[in-house]
N, CA, C, O and the ligand as a Tripos MOL2 file, in Angstrom:
@<TRIPOS>MOLECULE
protein
  289   287    73     0     0
PROTEIN
NO_CHARGES

@<TRIPOS>ATOM
      1 N         -23.7020    8.2900    1.1320 N.3       1 MET1
      2 CA        -22.6590    9.2850    0.8350 C.3       1 MET1
      3 C         -22.0390    9.7630    2.1620 C.2       1 MET1
      4 O         -22.7270   10.0240    3.1490 O.2       1 MET1
      5 N         -20.7780    9.8570    2.1280 N.am      2 ASN2
      6 CA        -20.0260   10.2530    3.3270 C.3       2 ASN2
      7 C         -19.6930   11.7570    3.3480 C.2       2 ASN2
      8 O         -18.8800   12.1920    2.5320 O.2       2 ASN2
      9 N         -20.2580   12.5360    4.2050 N.am      3 ASP3
     10 CA        -20.0170   13.9360    4.2550 C.3       3 ASP3
     11 C         -19.0050   14.3540    5.2790 C.2       3 ASP3
     12 O         -18.8690   15.5350    5.6020 O.2       3 ASP3
     13 N         -18.2940   13.3700    5.7880 N.am      4 CYS4
     14 CA        -17.2920   13.6190    6.8110 C.3       4 CYS4
     15 C         -16.1360   14.4580    6.2890 C.2       4 CYS4
     16 O         -15.4450   14.0660    5.3480 O.2       4 CYS4
     17 N         -15.9300   15.6250    6.9130 N.am      5 ILE5
     18 CA        -14.8750   16.5000    6.4320 C.3       5 ILE5
     19 C         -13.4440   15.8970    6.4500 C.2       5 ILE5
     20 O         -12.5950   16.1210    5.5860 O.2       5 ILE5
     21 N         -13.2800   15.1080    7.5360 N.am      6 PHE6
     22 CA        -11.9910   14.4780    7.7450 C.3       6 PHE6
     23 C         -11.6900   13.4090    6.6790 C.2       6 PHE6
     24 O         -10.5710   13.2800    6.1840 O.2       6 PHE6
     25 N         -12.7380   12.6610    6.3590 N.am      7 CYS7
     26 CA        -12.5620   11.6650    5.2880 C.3       7 CYS7
     27 C         -12.2370   12.3480    3.9430 C.2       7 CYS7
     28 O         -11.4620   11.8260    3.1420 O.2       7 CYS7
     29 N         -12.8270   13.4830    3.7250 N.am      8 LYS8
     30 CA        -12.5750   14.2610    2.5050 C.3       8 LYS8
     31 C         -11.0940   14.7560    2.4710 C.2       8 LYS8
     32 O         -10.4590   14.7640    1.4160 O.2       8 LYS8
     33 N         -10.5960   15.1450    3.5890 N.am      9 ILE9
     34 CA         -9.1990   15.6070    3.7160 C.3       9 ILE9
     35 C          -8.2820   14.3750    3.4390 C.2       9 ILE9
     36 O          -7.3340   14.4690    2.6590 O.2       9 ILE9
     37 N          -8.5790   13.2440    4.0790 N.am     10 VAL10
     38 CA         -7.8440   11.9950    3.8500 C.3      10 VAL10
     39 C          -7.8100   11.6210    2.3630 C.2      10 VAL10
     40 O          -6.7770   11.2350    1.8150 O.2      10 VAL10
     41 N          -8.9270   11.7450    1.7670 N.am     11 ASN11
     42 CA         -9.0890   11.3470    0.3200 C.3      11 ASN11
     43 C          -8.6690   12.4200   -0.6800 C.2      11 ASN11
     44 O          -8.7900   12.2650   -1.8960 O.2      11 ASN11
     45 N          -8.1520   13.5550   -0.0880 N.am     12 LYS12
     46 CA         -7.6250   14.6860   -0.8350 C.3      12 LYS12
     47 C          -8.7750   15.3920   -1.6890 C.2      12 LYS12
     48 O          -8.5320   16.0740   -2.6840 O.2      12 LYS12
     49 N          -9.9700   15.1670   -1.2210 N.am     13 GLU13
     50 CA        -11.1130   15.8520   -1.8950 C.3      13 GLU13
     51 C         -11.1960   17.3660   -1.4280 C.2      13 GLU13
     52 O         -11.7600   18.2250   -2.1050 O.2      13 GLU13
     53 N         -10.6190   17.6000   -0.2790 N.am     14 ILE14
     54 CA        -10.5380   18.9830    0.2320 C.3      14 ILE14
     55 C          -9.0080   19.2270    0.3730 C.2      14 ILE14
     56 O          -8.3120   18.4120    0.9790 O.2      14 ILE14
     57 N          -8.4990   20.3220   -0.1740 N.am     15 PRO15
     58 CA         -7.0880   20.6070   -0.0480 C.3      15 PRO15
     59 C          -6.7800   20.9630    1.3560 C.2      15 PRO15
     60 O          -7.5680   21.6160    2.0410 O.2      15 PRO15
     61 N          -5.6130   20.5270    1.7950 N.am     16 SER16
     62 CA         -5.0990   20.8430    3.1180 C.3      16 SER16
     63 C          -3.5630   20.8900    3.0830 C.2      16 SER16
     64 O          -2.9390   20.3470    2.1720 O.2      16 SER16
     65 N          -2.9680   21.5420    4.0820 N.am     17 GLU17
     66 CA         -1.5160   21.5570    4.1250 C.3      17 GLU17
     67 C          -1.0570   20.3820    4.9470 C.2      17 GLU17
     68 O          -0.9500   20.4700    6.1700 O.2      17 GLU17
     69 N          -0.7850   19.2820    4.2770 N.am     18 ILE18
     70 CA         -0.4410   18.0610    4.9780 C.3      18 ILE18
     71 C           1.0370   18.1450    5.3910 C.2      18 ILE18
     72 O           1.9210   18.4130    4.5780 O.2      18 ILE18
     73 N           1.2600   17.9070    6.6700 N.am     19 VAL19
     74 CA          2.6170   17.9390    7.1610 C.3      19 VAL19
     75 C           3.1740   16.5310    7.4780 C.2      19 VAL19
     76 O           4.3870   16.3450    7.5790 O.2      19 VAL19
     77 N           2.3040   15.5860    7.6270 N.am     20 TYR20
     78 CA          2.7030   14.2300    7.8810 C.3      20 TYR20
     79 C           1.6860   13.2780    7.4270 C.2      20 TYR20
     80 O           0.4930   13.5630    7.5300 O.2      20 TYR20
     81 N           2.0890   12.1410    6.9200 N.am     21 GLU21
     82 CA          1.1540   11.1420    6.3850 C.3      21 GLU21
     83 C           1.8390    9.7860    6.3540 C.2      21 GLU21
     84 O           2.9570    9.6460    5.8580 O.2      21 GLU21
     85 N           1.0950    8.7190    6.9350 N.am     22 ASP22
     86 CA          1.5900    7.3940    6.7310 C.3      22 ASP22
     87 C           0.3910    6.5300    6.4340 C.2      22 ASP22
     88 O          -0.6330    7.0610    6.0020 O.2      22 ASP22
     89 N           0.4580    5.1960    6.6440 N.am     23 ASP23
     90 CA         -0.5770    4.3390    6.2560 C.3      23 ASP23
     91 C          -1.7800    4.4960    7.1580 C.2      23 ASP23
     92 O          -2.8900    4.1170    6.7850 O.2      23 ASP23
     93 N          -1.5710    5.0600    8.3590 N.am     24 TYR24
     94 CA         -2.5890    5.0490    9.3710 C.3      24 TYR24
     95 C          -3.1410    6.4050    9.7200 C.2      24 TYR24
     96 O          -4.3410    6.5800    9.9330 O.2      24 TYR24
     97 N          -2.2320    7.3660    9.7740 N.am     25 VAL25
     98 CA         -2.7170    8.7360   10.2040 C.3      25 VAL25
     99 C          -2.2790    9.7890    9.2040 C.2      25 VAL25
    100 O          -1.3720    9.5860    8.3970 O.2      25 VAL25
    101 N          -2.9330   10.8750    9.2880 N.am     26 ILE26
    102 CA         -2.5940   12.0420    8.4670 C.3      26 ILE26
    103 C          -2.6030   13.2860    9.3450 C.2      26 ILE26
    104 O          -3.4920   13.4500   10.1810 O.2      26 ILE26
    105 N          -1.6480   14.1370    9.1660 N.am     27 SER27
    106 CA         -1.5550   15.3780   10.0110 C.3      27 SER27
    107 C          -1.5310   16.5190    9.0870 C.2      27 SER27
    108 O          -0.8300   16.4830    8.0760 O.2      27 SER27
    109 N          -2.2890   17.5640    9.3960 N.am     28 PHE28
    110 CA         -2.3820   18.7240    8.5100 C.3      28 PHE28
    111 C          -2.5660   19.9550    9.3820 C.2      28 PHE28
    112 O          -2.9020   19.8540   10.5620 O.2      28 PHE28
    113 N          -2.3320   21.1550    8.7640 N.am     29 LYS29
    114 CA         -2.4390   22.3950    9.4790 C.3      29 LYS29
    115 C          -3.9460   22.7890    9.5870 C.2      29 LYS29
    116 O          -4.6950   22.6420    8.6210 O.2      29 LYS29
    117 N          -4.3540   23.2650   10.7150 N.am     30 ASP30
    118 CA         -5.7210   23.7170   10.9000 C.3      30 ASP30
    119 C          -5.9450   24.9470   10.0490 C.2      30 ASP30
    120 O          -5.0890   25.8310   10.0180 O.2      30 ASP30
    121 N          -7.0820   25.0320    9.3500 N.am     31 ILE31
    122 CA         -7.3360   26.1910    8.4710 C.3      31 ILE31
    123 C          -7.5660   27.4500    9.3380 C.2      31 ILE31
    124 O          -7.3760   28.5750    8.8760 O.2      31 ILE31
    125 N          -7.9670   27.2390   10.5720 N.am     32 GLN32
    126 CA         -8.1940   28.3860   11.4220 C.3      32 GLN32
    127 C          -7.4020   28.2100   12.7130 C.2      32 GLN32
    128 O          -7.9580   27.9400   13.7780 O.2      32 GLN32
    129 N          -6.0990   28.3700   12.5850 N.am     33 PRO33
    130 CA         -5.1830   28.0510   13.6950 C.3      33 PRO33
    131 C          -5.4510   28.8690   14.9440 C.2      33 PRO33
    132 O          -5.6230   30.0840   14.8430 O.2      33 PRO33
    133 N          -5.4930   28.2570   16.1110 N.am     34 ALA34
    134 CA         -5.7120   28.9490   17.3890 C.3      34 ALA34
    135 C          -4.3570   29.1890   18.0170 C.2      34 ALA34
    136 O          -4.2880   29.7950   19.0860 O.2      34 ALA34
    137 N          -3.2960   28.7490   17.4110 N.am     35 ALA35
    138 CA         -1.9370   28.9520   17.8870 C.3      35 ALA35
    139 C          -1.0160   29.0430   16.6950 C.2      35 ALA35
    140 O          -1.3960   28.6280   15.6000 O.2      35 ALA35
    141 N           0.1850   29.5730   16.8660 N.am     36 PRO36
    142 CA          1.1270   29.6690   15.6620 C.3      36 PRO36
    143 C           1.2980   28.3750   14.9910 C.2      36 PRO36
    144 O           1.3200   28.3420   13.7610 O.2      36 PRO36
    145 N           1.4230   27.2860   15.7020 N.am     37 ILE37
    146 CA          1.4750   25.9990   15.1290 C.3      37 ILE37
    147 C           0.2690   25.1640   15.6250 C.2      37 ILE37
    148 O           0.1950   24.7760   16.7910 O.2      37 ILE37
    149 N          -0.6160   24.9200   14.7470 N.am     38 HIS38
    150 CA         -1.8560   24.1700   15.1430 C.3      38 HIS38
    151 C          -2.0960   23.0600   14.1640 C.2      38 HIS38
    152 O          -2.6210   23.2990   13.0760 O.2      38 HIS38
    153 N          -1.7300   21.8600   14.5160 N.am     39 LEU39
    154 CA         -1.8230   20.7230   13.6380 C.3      39 LEU39
    155 C          -2.9040   19.8260   14.1250 C.2      39 LEU39
    156 O          -3.1300   19.7230   15.3310 O.2      39 LEU39
    157 N          -3.6000   19.1530   13.2000 N.am     40 LEU40
    158 CA         -4.5850   18.1520   13.5840 C.3      40 LEU40
    159 C          -3.9510   16.8240   13.0740 C.2      40 LEU40
    160 O          -3.3200   16.7560   12.0190 O.2      40 LEU40
    161 N          -4.1700   15.7840   13.9080 N.am     41 VAL41
    162 CA         -3.7180   14.4310   13.5500 C.3      41 VAL41
    163 C          -4.9770   13.5580   13.6160 C.2      41 VAL41
    164 O          -5.6340   13.4700   14.6530 O.2      41 VAL41
    165 N          -5.2860   12.9380   12.5240 N.am     42 ILE42
    166 CA         -6.5300   12.1140   12.4860 C.3      42 ILE42
    167 C          -6.2230   10.7400   11.8470 C.2      42 ILE42
    168 O          -5.3890   10.6300   10.9490 O.2      42 ILE42
    169 N          -6.9000    9.7340   12.3230 N.am     43 PRO43
    170 CA         -6.6920    8.4160   11.6870 C.3      43 PRO43
    171 C          -7.3390    8.4020   10.3180 C.2      43 PRO43
    172 O          -8.3740    9.0310   10.0960 O.2      43 PRO43
    173 N          -6.7120    7.6720    9.4010 N.am     44 LYS44
    174 CA         -7.2650    7.6280    8.0470 C.3      44 LYS44
    175 C          -8.5740    6.8380    8.0100 C.2      44 LYS44
    176 O          -9.4530    7.0880    7.1850 O.2      44 LYS44
    177 N          -8.6720    5.8650    8.9440 N.am     45 LYS45
    178 CA         -9.9620    5.1040    9.0120 C.3      45 LYS45
    179 C         -10.9690    5.9770    9.6500 C.2      45 LYS45
    180 O         -10.6780    6.6390   10.6460 O.2      45 LYS45
    181 N         -12.1820    6.0020    9.0960 N.am     46 HIS46
    182 CA        -13.2550    6.8300    9.6640 C.3      46 HIS46
    183 C         -13.7670    6.1400   10.9890 C.2      46 HIS46
    184 O         -14.2690    5.0150   10.9780 O.2      46 HIS46
    185 N         -13.6120    6.8540   12.0650 N.am     47 ILE47
    186 CA        -14.0820    6.3370   13.3610 C.3      47 ILE47
    187 C         -15.0390    7.4250   13.9630 C.2      47 ILE47
    188 O         -14.6050    8.5040   14.3640 O.2      47 ILE47
    189 N         -16.2910    7.1000   14.0010 N.am     48 GLU48
    190 CA        -17.3700    8.0720   14.4010 C.3      48 GLU48
    191 C         -17.2130    8.3800   15.8850 C.2      48 GLU48
    192 O         -17.1770    9.5380   16.3010 O.2      48 GLU48
    193 N         -17.1190    7.2870   16.6870 N.am     49 LYS49
    194 CA        -17.0230    7.5810   18.1610 C.3      49 LYS49
    195 C         -16.1150    6.5290   18.7780 C.2      49 LYS49
    196 O         -15.8650    5.4680   18.2060 O.2      49 LYS49
    197 N         -15.6460    6.8560   19.9350 N.am     50 VAL50
    198 CA        -14.7000    5.9690   20.5970 C.3      50 VAL50
    199 C         -15.2410    4.5750   20.7760 C.2      50 VAL50
    200 O         -14.4950    3.5960   20.7890 O.2      50 VAL50
    201 N         -16.6250    4.4930   20.9220 N.am     51 THR51
    202 CA        -17.2260    3.2280   21.1430 C.3      51 THR51
    203 C         -17.2380    2.3340   19.8730 C.2      51 THR51
    204 O         -17.5240    1.1370   19.9170 O.2      51 THR51
    205 N         -16.9100    2.9940   18.7480 N.am     52 ASP52
    206 CA        -16.8470    2.2750   17.5090 C.3      52 ASP52
    207 C         -15.4550    1.5230   17.2620 C.2      52 ASP52
    208 O         -15.2580    0.7510   16.3240 O.2      52 ASP52
    209 N         -14.5660    1.8490   18.1970 N.am     53 LEU53
    210 CA        -13.2340    1.2250   18.0290 C.3      53 LEU53
    211 C         -13.2380   -0.2600   18.3000 C.2      53 LEU53
    212 O         -13.9630   -0.7510   19.1650 O.2      53 LEU53
    213 N         -12.4410   -0.9470   17.5680 N.am     54 SER54
    214 CA        -12.3530   -2.3910   17.7910 C.3      54 SER54
    215 C         -10.9230   -2.7780   18.1970 C.2      54 SER54
    216 O         -10.0310   -1.9300   18.1770 O.2      54 SER54
    217 N         -10.7050   -3.9900   18.5490 N.am     55 VAL55
    218 CA         -9.4360   -4.3860   19.0350 C.3      55 VAL55
    219 C          -8.3160   -4.1700   17.9280 C.2      55 VAL55
    220 O          -7.1580   -3.8990   18.2460 O.2      55 VAL55
    221 N          -8.7150   -4.3000   16.6590 N.am     56 GLU56
    222 CA         -7.7590   -4.1040   15.5840 C.3      56 GLU56
    223 C          -7.2390   -2.5830   15.5290 C.2      56 GLU56
    224 O          -6.2090   -2.3010   14.9180 O.2      56 GLU56
    225 N          -7.9450   -1.7010   16.1450 N.am     57 ASP57
    226 CA         -7.6080   -0.3170   16.1050 C.3      57 ASP57
    227 C          -6.6340    0.0960   17.2330 C.2      57 ASP57
    228 O          -6.3040    1.2720   17.3880 O.2      57 ASP57
    229 N          -6.1830   -0.9190   18.0210 N.am     58 GLU58
    230 CA         -5.3310   -0.5350   19.1180 C.3      58 GLU58
    231 C          -4.0250    0.2010   18.6600 C.2      58 GLU58
    232 O          -3.6260    1.2200   19.2240 O.2      58 GLU58
    233 N          -3.3880   -0.3870   17.5990 N.am     59 GLY59
    234 CA         -2.1860    0.1800   17.1320 C.3      59 GLY59
    235 C          -2.3730    1.5480   16.5920 C.2      59 GLY59
    236 O          -1.4810    2.3910   16.6820 O.2      59 GLY59
    237 N          -3.5470    1.7860   16.0180 N.am     60 LEU60
    238 CA         -3.9040    3.0830   15.3990 C.3      60 LEU60
    239 C          -3.9480    4.1260   16.4990 C.2      60 LEU60
    240 O          -3.3790    5.2080   16.3540 O.2      60 LEU60
    241 N          -4.6110    3.8110   17.5860 N.am     61 ILE61
    242 CA         -4.7760    4.7620   18.7030 C.3      61 ILE61
    243 C          -3.4220    5.0590   19.3520 C.2      61 ILE61
    244 O          -3.1540    6.1940   19.7440 O.2      61 ILE61
    245 N          -2.5890    4.0540   19.4610 N.am     62 ARG62
    246 CA         -1.3200    4.2480   20.0230 C.3      62 ARG62
    247 C          -0.5020    5.1390   19.2030 C.2      62 ARG62
    248 O           0.2050    6.0130   19.7040 O.2      62 ARG62
    249 N          -0.5950    4.9200   17.9160 N.am     63 LYS63
    250 CA          0.1430    5.7390   16.9110 C.3      63 LYS63
    251 C          -0.3340    7.2090   16.9740 C.2      63 LYS63
    252 O           0.4700    8.1360   16.8780 O.2      63 LYS63
    253 N          -1.6160    7.3940   17.1330 N.am     64 ASN64
    254 CA         -2.1800    8.7120   17.2150 C.3      64 ASN64
    255 C          -1.7050    9.4770   18.4460 C.2      64 ASN64
    256 O          -1.2850   10.6300   18.3540 O.2      64 ASN64
    257 N          -1.7790    8.8180   19.5930 N.am     65 VAL65
    258 CA         -1.3470    9.4150   20.8460 C.3      65 VAL65
    259 C           0.1420    9.8160   20.7010 C.2      65 VAL65
    260 O           0.5610   10.9140   21.0670 O.2      65 VAL65
    261 N           0.9000    8.8680   20.1520 N.am     66 TYR66
    262 CA          2.3840    9.1070   20.0160 C.3      66 TYR66
    263 C           2.5590   10.3530   19.1060 C.2      66 TYR66
    264 O           3.2980   11.2770   19.4450 O.2      66 TYR66
    265 N           1.8750   10.3550   17.9650 N.am     67 SER67
    266 CA          2.0490   11.5250   17.0310 C.3      67 SER67
    267 C           1.6510   12.8230   17.6370 C.2      67 SER67
    268 O           2.2890   13.8460   17.3890 O.2      67 SER67
    269 N           0.5750   12.8120   18.4540 N.am     68 ASP68
    270 CA          0.1160   14.0370   19.0870 C.3      68 ASP68
    271 C           1.1860   14.5900   20.0890 C.2      68 ASP68
    272 O           1.4990   15.7800   20.1230 O.2      68 ASP68
    273 N           1.7150   13.6330   20.8940 N.am     69 LYS69
    274 CA          2.6870   14.0440   21.8950 C.3      69 LYS69
    275 C           4.0160   14.4450   21.3470 C.2      69 LYS69
    276 O           4.6170   15.4010   21.8380 O.2      69 LYS69
    277 N           4.5110   13.7420   20.3290 N.am     70 PHE70
    278 CA          5.9370   13.9300   19.9410 C.3      70 PHE70
    279 C           6.0410   14.4310   18.5630 C.2      70 PHE70
    280 O           7.1360   14.4370   17.9990 O.2      70 PHE70
    281 N           4.9400   14.8660   17.9650 N.am     71 GLY71
    282 CA          4.9950   15.5010   16.6110 C.3      71 GLY71
    283 C           5.4280   14.5010   15.5180 C.2      71 GLY71
    284 O           6.1630   14.8740   14.6030 O.2      71 GLY71
    285 N           4.9880   13.2660   15.6040 N.am     72 GLY72
    286 CA          5.2330   12.3240   14.5060 C.3      72 GLY72
    287 C           6.3200   11.3640   14.8600 C.2      72 GLY72
    288 O           6.6640   10.4970   14.0570 O.2      72 GLY72
    289 ZN        -14.7250   10.4050    8.4440 Zn       73 ZN73
@<TRIPOS>BOND
     1     1     2 1
     2     2     3 1
     3     3     4 2
     4     3     5 am
     5     5     6 1
     6     6     7 1
     7     7     8 2
     8     7     9 am
     9     9    10 1
    10    10    11 1
    11    11    12 2
    12    11    13 am
    13    13    14 1
    14    14    15 1
    15    15    16 2
    16    15    17 am
    17    17    18 1
    18    18    19 1
    19    19    20 2
    20    19    21 am
    21    21    22 1
    22    22    23 1
    23    23    24 2
    24    23    25 am
    25    25    26 1
    26    26    27 1
    27    27    28 2
    28    27    29 am
    29    29    30 1
    30    30    31 1
    31    31    32 2
    32    31    33 am
    33    33    34 1
    34    34    35 1
    35    35    36 2
    36    35    37 am
    37    37    38 1
    38    38    39 1
    39    39    40 2
    40    39    41 am
    41    41    42 1
    42    42    43 1
    43    43    44 2
    44    43    45 am
    45    45    46 1
    46    46    47 1
    47    47    48 2
    48    47    49 am
    49    49    50 1
    50    50    51 1
    51    51    52 2
    52    51    53 am
    53    53    54 1
    54    54    55 1
    55    55    56 2
    56    55    57 am
    57    57    58 1
    58    58    59 1
    59    59    60 2
    60    59    61 am
    61    61    62 1
    62    62    63 1
    63    63    64 2
    64    63    65 am
    65    65    66 1
    66    66    67 1
    67    67    68 2
    68    67    69 am
    69    69    70 1
    70    70    71 1
    71    71    72 2
    72    71    73 am
    73    73    74 1
    74    74    75 1
    75    75    76 2
    76    75    77 am
    77    77    78 1
    78    78    79 1
    79    79    80 2
    80    79    81 am
    81    81    82 1
    82    82    83 1
    83    83    84 2
    84    83    85 am
    85    85    86 1
    86    86    87 1
    87    87    88 2
    88    87    89 am
    89    89    90 1
    90    90    91 1
    91    91    92 2
    92    91    93 am
    93    93    94 1
    94    94    95 1
    95    95    96 2
    96    95    97 am
    97    97    98 1
    98    98    99 1
    99    99   100 2
   100    99   101 am
   101   101   102 1
   102   102   103 1
   103   103   104 2
   104   103   105 am
   105   105   106 1
   106   106   107 1
   107   107   108 2
   108   107   109 am
   109   109   110 1
   110   110   111 1
   111   111   112 2
   112   111   113 am
   113   113   114 1
   114   114   115 1
   115   115   116 2
   116   115   117 am
   117   117   118 1
   118   118   119 1
   119   119   120 2
   120   119   121 am
   121   121   122 1
   122   122   123 1
   123   123   124 2
   124   123   125 am
   125   125   126 1
   126   126   127 1
   127   127   128 2
   128   127   129 am
   129   129   130 1
   130   130   131 1
   131   131   132 2
   132   131   133 am
   133   133   134 1
   134   134   135 1
   135   135   136 2
   136   135   137 am
   137   137   138 1
   138   138   139 1
   139   139   140 2
   140   139   141 am
   141   141   142 1
   142   142   143 1
   143   143   144 2
   144   143   145 am
   145   145   146 1
   146   146   147 1
   147   147   148 2
   148   147   149 am
   149   149   150 1
   150   150   151 1
   151   151   152 2
   152   151   153 am
   153   153   154 1
   154   154   155 1
   155   155   156 2
   156   155   157 am
   157   157   158 1
   158   158   159 1
   159   159   160 2
   160   159   161 am
   161   161   162 1
   162   162   163 1
   163   163   164 2
   164   163   165 am
   165   165   166 1
   166   166   167 1
   167   167   168 2
   168   167   169 am
   169   169   170 1
   170   170   171 1
   171   171   172 2
   172   171   173 am
   173   173   174 1
   174   174   175 1
   175   175   176 2
   176   175   177 am
   177   177   178 1
   178   178   179 1
   179   179   180 2
   180   179   181 am
   181   181   182 1
   182   182   183 1
   183   183   184 2
   184   183   185 am
   185   185   186 1
   186   186   187 1
   187   187   188 2
   188   187   189 am
   189   189   190 1
   190   190   191 1
   191   191   192 2
   192   191   193 am
   193   193   194 1
   194   194   195 1
   195   195   196 2
   196   195   197 am
   197   197   198 1
   198   198   199 1
   199   199   200 2
   200   199   201 am
   201   201   202 1
   202   202   203 1
   203   203   204 2
   204   203   205 am
   205   205   206 1
   206   206   207 1
   207   207   208 2
   208   207   209 am
   209   209   210 1
   210   210   211 1
   211   211   212 2
   212   211   213 am
   213   213   214 1
   214   214   215 1
   215   215   216 2
   216   215   217 am
   217   217   218 1
   218   218   219 1
   219   219   220 2
   220   219   221 am
   221   221   222 1
   222   222   223 1
   223   223   224 2
   224   223   225 am
   225   225   226 1
   226   226   227 1
   227   227   228 2
   228   227   229 am
   229   229   230 1
   230   230   231 1
   231   231   232 2
   232   231   233 am
   233   233   234 1
   234   234   235 1
   235   235   236 2
   236   235   237 am
   237   237   238 1
   238   238   239 1
   239   239   240 2
   240   239   241 am
   241   241   242 1
   242   242   243 1
   243   243   244 2
   244   243   245 am
   245   245   246 1
   246   246   247 1
   247   247   248 2
   248   247   249 am
   249   249   250 1
   250   250   251 1
   251   251   252 2
   252   251   253 am
   253   253   254 1
   254   254   255 1
   255   255   256 2
   256   255   257 am
   257   257   258 1
   258   258   259 1
   259   259   260 2
   260   259   261 am
   261   261   262 1
   262   262   263 1
   263   263   264 2
   264   263   265 am
   265   265   266 1
   266   266   267 1
   267   267   268 2
   268   267   269 am
   269   269   270 1
   270   270   271 1
   271   271   272 2
   272   271   273 am
   273   273   274 1
   274   274   275 1
   275   275   276 2
   276   275   277 am
   277   277   278 1
   278   278   279 1
   279   279   280 2
   280   279   281 am
   281   281   282 1
   282   282   283 1
   283   283   284 2
   284   283   285 am
   285   285   286 1
   286   286   287 1
   287   287   288 2
@<TRIPOS>SUBSTRUCTURE
     1 MET1         2 RESIDUE 1 A MET
     2 ASN2         6 RESIDUE 1 A ASN
     3 ASP3        10 RESIDUE 1 A ASP
     4 CYS4        14 RESIDUE 1 A CYS
     5 ILE5        18 RESIDUE 1 A ILE
     6 PHE6        22 RESIDUE 1 A PHE
     7 CYS7        26 RESIDUE 1 A CYS
     8 LYS8        30 RESIDUE 1 A LYS
     9 ILE9        34 RESIDUE 1 A ILE
    10 VAL10       38 RESIDUE 1 A VAL
    11 ASN11       42 RESIDUE 1 A ASN
    12 LYS12       46 RESIDUE 1 A LYS
    13 GLU13       50 RESIDUE 1 A GLU
    14 ILE14       54 RESIDUE 1 A ILE
    15 PRO15       58 RESIDUE 1 A PRO
    16 SER16       62 RESIDUE 1 A SER
    17 GLU17       66 RESIDUE 1 A GLU
    18 ILE18       70 RESIDUE 1 A ILE
    19 VAL19       74 RESIDUE 1 A VAL
    20 TYR20       78 RESIDUE 1 A TYR
    21 GLU21       82 RESIDUE 1 A GLU
    22 ASP22       86 RESIDUE 1 A ASP
    23 ASP23       90 RESIDUE 1 A ASP
    24 TYR24       94 RESIDUE 1 A TYR
    25 VAL25       98 RESIDUE 1 A VAL
    26 ILE26      102 RESIDUE 1 A ILE
    27 SER27      106 RESIDUE 1 A SER
    28 PHE28      110 RESIDUE 1 A PHE
    29 LYS29      114 RESIDUE 1 A LYS
    30 ASP30      118 RESIDUE 1 A ASP
    31 ILE31      122 RESIDUE 1 A ILE
    32 GLN32      126 RESIDUE 1 A GLN
    33 PRO33      130 RESIDUE 1 A PRO
    34 ALA34      134 RESIDUE 1 A ALA
    35 ALA35      138 RESIDUE 1 A ALA
    36 PRO36      142 RESIDUE 1 A PRO
    37 ILE37      146 RESIDUE 1 A ILE
    38 HIS38      150 RESIDUE 1 A HIS
    39 LEU39      154 RESIDUE 1 A LEU
    40 LEU40      158 RESIDUE 1 A LEU
    41 VAL41      162 RESIDUE 1 A VAL
    42 ILE42      166 RESIDUE 1 A ILE
    43 PRO43      170 RESIDUE 1 A PRO
    44 LYS44      174 RESIDUE 1 A LYS
    45 LYS45      178 RESIDUE 1 A LYS
    46 HIS46      182 RESIDUE 1 A HIS
    47 ILE47      186 RESIDUE 1 A ILE
    48 GLU48      190 RESIDUE 1 A GLU
    49 LYS49      194 RESIDUE 1 A LYS
    50 VAL50      198 RESIDUE 1 A VAL
    51 THR51      202 RESIDUE 1 A THR
    52 ASP52      206 RESIDUE 1 A ASP
    53 LEU53      210 RESIDUE 1 A LEU
    54 SER54      214 RESIDUE 1 A SER
    55 VAL55      218 RESIDUE 1 A VAL
    56 GLU56      222 RESIDUE 1 A GLU
    57 ASP57      226 RESIDUE 1 A ASP
    58 GLU58      230 RESIDUE 1 A GLU
    59 GLY59      234 RESIDUE 1 A GLY
    60 LEU60      238 RESIDUE 1 A LEU
    61 ILE61      242 RESIDUE 1 A ILE
    62 ARG62      246 RESIDUE 1 A ARG
    63 LYS63      250 RESIDUE 1 A LYS
    64 ASN64      254 RESIDUE 1 A ASN
    65 VAL65      258 RESIDUE 1 A VAL
    66 TYR66      262 RESIDUE 1 A TYR
    67 SER67      266 RESIDUE 1 A SER
    68 ASP68      270 RESIDUE 1 A ASP
    69 LYS69      274 RESIDUE 1 A LYS
    70 PHE70      278 RESIDUE 1 A PHE
    71 GLY71      282 RESIDUE 1 A GLY
    72 GLY72      286 RESIDUE 1 A GLY
    73 ZN73       289 GROUP 0 **** ****
């Protein structure tokens, strides 16, 4: 059983205010914002640690960095 909160958000098992979504990443508003606009961007694929990344994930990481910096 997967208890990962981010996977549950991706699978819509936990409601969240989704502001952006594509095949690879999902972005939603933090439920406890530390700033007026506080968005989280996470990959849809569950990645436990950086060391779990594989070569196929390269595009995913690039996409994430881009989304973080430029807001999608
Ligand atoms: Zn997960």
